[in-house]
C-alpha positions as CSV (number, residue, x, y, z in Angstrom):
1,M,71.2,81.9,34.5
2,R,68.7,82.7,31.8
3,W,67.8,79.0,31.4
4,R,67.5,78.7,35.1
5,R,65.1,81.6,35.4
6,L,63.0,80.1,32.6
7,S,62.9,76.8,34.4
8,N,61.8,78.5,37.6
9,L,59.1,80.3,35.7
10,T,57.9,77.2,34.2
11,L,57.7,75.4,37.5
12,S,55.8,78.3,39.1
13,V,52.8,77.8,36.7
14,K,49.9,76.1,38.5
15,V,47.3,74.1,36.6
16,Q,43.8,74.3,38.1
17,P,42.0,71.0,37.9
18,L,38.6,71.0,36.3
19,R,35.8,70.5,38.7
20,K,33.4,67.7,38.1
21,N,29.8,68.7,38.0
22,N,28.4,65.8,39.9
23,K,24.9,67.3,39.6
24,N,25.1,67.2,35.8
25,K,26.6,63.7,35.9
26,R,23.7,62.4,37.9
27,K,21.3,64.1,35.7
28,N,22.8,62.7,32.5
29,S,22.9,59.2,33.9
30,K,19.1,58.9,33.7
31,P,17.5,57.2,30.6
32,I,16.8,59.7,27.8
33,D,13.2,59.8,26.9
34,L,13.0,60.6,23.2
35,T,9.2,60.8,23.4
36,K,8.7,63.4,26.1
37,D,8.6,66.2,23.6
38,L,6.5,64.4,21.1
39,G,3.3,66.1,22.2
40,G,0.0,64.7,23.2
41,N,-1.6,64.6,19.8
42,I,-0.3,62.2,17.2
43,Q,-1.8,64.2,14.4
44,S,0.7,67.0,15.1
45,T,3.6,64.6,15.4
46,G,3.6,62.8,12.1
47,D,7.4,62.9,12.0
48,V,7.5,60.4,15.0
49,Y,6.5,57.6,12.6
50,R,8.4,55.9,9.9
51,N,5.1,54.7,8.6
52,R,1.5,55.3,9.7
53,L,-1.1,52.6,10.1
54,K,-3.3,52.3,7.0
55,P,-5.8,49.5,6.4
56,R,-5.4,47.8,3.0
57,S,-8.8,46.1,2.9
58,E,-12.3,46.4,4.2
59,N,-11.7,43.6,6.7
60,Q,-8.6,45.4,8.0
61,K,-10.6,48.6,8.4
62,E,-13.3,46.7,10.3
63,Y,-10.5,45.1,12.5
64,I,-9.2,48.6,13.4
65,R,-12.8,49.8,14.2
66,T,-13.4,46.8,16.4
67,I,-10.2,47.4,18.4
68,A,-11.2,51.1,18.9
69,E,-14.7,50.2,20.1
70,S,-13.9,47.1,22.3
71,T,-12.0,46.4,25.5
72,I,-10.9,42.9,24.3
73,T,-10.5,42.0,20.6
74,F,-10.0,38.5,19.2
75,C,-8.6,38.5,15.7
76,Q,-8.4,35.2,13.8
77,G,-6.6,35.4,10.4
78,L,-4.3,33.7,8.0
79,A,-0.6,34.2,7.9
80,G,0.3,37.6,6.3
81,S,-3.2,39.0,6.6
82,G,-2.1,41.9,8.9
83,K,-3.5,40.8,12.3
84,T,-0.2,41.4,14.2
85,H,0.7,44.4,12.1
86,I,-2.5,46.2,12.9
87,A,-2.4,45.3,16.6
88,I,1.1,46.8,17.0
89,G,0.2,49.8,14.9
90,M,-2.9,50.5,17.1
91,A,-0.9,50.0,20.3
92,L,1.8,52.5,19.2
93,E,-0.8,55.1,18.3
94,Y,-2.6,54.7,21.6
95,L,0.7,55.1,23.5
96,L,2.1,58.0,21.5
97,D,-1.3,59.7,21.7
98,E,-1.2,59.2,25.5
99,K,-4.4,57.2,25.6
100,V,-2.4,54.5,27.5
101,K,0.7,54.7,29.6
102,K,2.3,51.4,28.5
103,I,2.3,48.7,25.8
104,V,2.6,45.1,27.0
105,I,3.6,42.5,24.5
106,T,3.2,38.8,25.2
107,R,3.0,35.4,23.4
108,P,3.3,31.7,24.2
109,V,6.9,30.4,24.1
110,I,6.7,27.4,21.8
111,E,8.8,26.3,18.9
112,A,7.4,25.8,15.4
113,G,7.9,22.1,14.9
114,E,11.4,21.7,16.2
115,K,13.0,22.0,19.6
116,I,15.9,24.4,20.0
117,G,16.7,23.6,23.6
118,Y,17.1,25.8,26.6
119,L,18.0,29.4,25.8
120,P,20.4,31.4,28.1
121,G,19.7,34.7,29.8
122,T,16.8,36.3,31.6
123,A,13.1,35.6,30.9
124,E,12.9,38.5,28.4
125,E,16.1,37.4,26.7
126,K,14.8,33.9,26.3
127,L,11.6,35.3,24.8
128,H,13.4,37.6,22.3
129,P,13.8,35.1,19.4
130,Y,10.1,34.4,19.5
131,L,9.3,38.2,19.5
132,L,11.3,39.1,16.4
133,P,8.2,39.1,14.1
134,I,6.5,41.5,16.5
135,L,9.6,43.7,16.8
136,D,9.8,43.8,13.0
137,E,6.3,45.4,13.1
138,V,7.4,47.9,15.8
139,N,10.4,48.9,13.6
140,Y,8.0,49.4,10.6
141,F,6.2,52.1,12.5
142,I,9.0,53.7,14.6
143,N,12.8,53.7,14.4
144,T,15.1,51.7,16.7
145,A,16.2,54.6,18.8
146,Q,12.5,55.5,19.6
147,Y,11.8,51.9,20.5
148,T,14.8,51.7,22.7
149,S,13.8,54.9,24.5
150,L,10.3,53.6,25.1
151,K,11.5,50.3,26.4
152,M,14.1,52.0,28.7
153,N,11.4,54.2,30.2
154,N,9.2,51.2,30.8
155,K,6.6,52.3,28.2
156,I,7.0,49.0,26.4
157,E,7.1,45.8,28.5
158,I,7.7,42.3,27.2
159,V,6.3,39.5,29.3
160,P,6.2,35.8,28.5
161,L,2.6,34.5,28.7
162,G,3.7,31.9,31.3
163,L,4.7,34.7,33.6
164,M,1.5,36.8,33.4
165,R,-0.2,35.1,36.3
166,G,-0.6,37.5,39.3
167,R,0.0,40.6,37.2
168,N,-2.6,43.4,36.7
169,F,-2.2,45.8,33.8
170,H,-3.9,49.2,34.2
171,N,-4.0,51.9,31.5
172,C,-2.1,49.5,29.1
173,F,-2.5,48.3,25.6
174,I,-1.8,44.5,25.7
175,V,-0.9,42.6,22.5
176,A,-1.0,38.8,22.8
177,D,0.3,37.2,19.6
178,E,0.2,33.6,18.3
179,C,-2.6,32.8,20.6
180,Q,-3.4,29.6,18.7
181,N,-0.4,28.2,20.6
182,A,-2.0,29.0,24.0
183,S,-4.2,26.6,25.9
184,Y,-7.7,27.5,27.1
185,E,-6.4,27.8,30.7
186,Q,-3.7,30.2,29.6
187,L,-6.1,32.4,27.7
188,K,-8.5,32.5,30.6
189,M,-5.6,33.6,32.9
190,L,-4.6,36.3,30.3
191,L,-8.1,37.7,30.0
192,T,-8.2,38.3,33.8
193,R,-5.0,40.4,33.7
194,V,-6.8,43.3,32.0
195,G,-7.1,46.2,34.4
196,R,-8.8,49.6,34.3
197,D,-8.6,51.7,31.2
198,S,-6.8,48.9,29.3
199,K,-7.2,47.2,26.0
200,L,-6.3,43.6,25.0
201,V,-5.9,42.3,21.4
202,L,-5.4,38.6,20.9
203,T,-4.3,37.4,17.5
204,G,-4.0,33.8,16.2
205,D,-4.1,31.6,13.1
206,V,-5.9,28.4,14.1
207,G,-4.5,26.6,11.0
208,Q,-0.9,27.0,12.2
209,S,-0.9,25.7,15.8
210,D,2.3,24.2,17.2
211,L,0.6,22.7,20.2
212,M,0.1,18.9,20.6
213,R,-3.2,18.0,19.1
214,H,-5.0,17.3,22.4
215,L,-4.1,20.9,23.6
216,Q,-5.2,22.7,20.4
217,G,-8.5,24.6,20.1
218,G,-8.3,26.9,23.1
219,F,-8.3,30.1,21.0
220,T,-11.3,29.0,19.0
221,E,-13.2,27.7,22.0
222,M,-12.6,31.1,23.8
223,I,-14.0,33.0,20.9
224,Y,-17.1,30.8,20.7
225,A,-17.7,31.1,24.5
226,L,-17.3,34.9,24.6
227,E,-19.1,35.9,21.4
228,G,-21.8,38.5,22.0
229,L,-20.5,39.6,25.4
230,E,-20.4,43.4,25.9
231,G,-16.9,44.7,25.5
232,I,-15.7,41.7,23.4
233,G,-14.9,42.3,19.7
234,L,-14.3,39.7,17.1
235,A,-12.5,40.2,13.8
236,K,-11.6,37.8,11.0
237,L,-9.1,38.3,8.2
238,E,-9.3,36.2,5.0
239,S,-7.0,35.3,2.2
240,S,-8.1,38.4,0.4
241,D,-6.5,40.5,3.2
242,I,-3.0,39.0,2.8
243,V,-0.6,41.8,2.1
244,R,2.9,40.0,2.2
245,N,2.9,38.5,-1.3
246,P,0.1,37.6,-3.6
247,I,1.4,34.0,-3.9
248,I,0.8,33.3,-0.2
249,A,-3.0,33.4,-0.7
250,G,-2.7,30.9,-3.5
251,I,-0.3,28.6,-1.5
252,L,-2.6,28.5,1.5
253,A,-5.7,27.9,-0.6
254,R,-4.0,25.0,-2.5
255,L,-2.7,23.4,0.7
256,D,-6.0,23.8,2.4
257,N,-7.7,21.8,-0.4
258,Y,-4.9,19.2,-0.4
259,E,-5.1,18.7,3.4
260,R,-8.9,18.1,3.2
261,K,-8.6,15.2,0.8
262,P,-9.3,11.8,2.4
């Protein structure tokens, strides 16, 4: 009888199920914006950055000044001279200082000397391997979690150059990399995408074009055609501005002399 009463007691216990808070569930399903509490002034949010943008030469300092004072900036420079590094650093500072609402990153999709075939996935996924040098620069300035948050909240957009036609980018900082691999017609189309309160920085190394010879020269031609126009800034980085490794400047100088020999 004692065991039977204990069993009955046990069976009489009711377990109340936990109620799901659907409201909280819906709320937590939204992308988390790690930057919403960063503040409007980057001077008071230095901890946002892994590293801050610092010019390492007079030409780099002039390049930064040109970007700040111009609507569209063309930067021609040798490999490793900092043209992409500075463009991305300036773009992030403008975004985190709330001077623009979005960063747009683009570049031509062309292989360096060898064909790798068709890539699977969406347009952005196809472009990803070509963007790794740019993403390396982003990760130099901010950590991966911050980049992911910015991208999830559409504050960083990646667009292949071939898909830019018909777009208008207002209140954006646009970085167009490897423009020596863009044709004159592509660059003309890109320039007309710049909307209100936006900046565009085009970088390129005319000595390392992967285009067929008859398609090369668009970047140089565009610089020549637009030089002196109000709102257009020109910057040039030399071998003395190379910051990757001192040997690169020597290699490029030696190869340049070798290639000029008859």
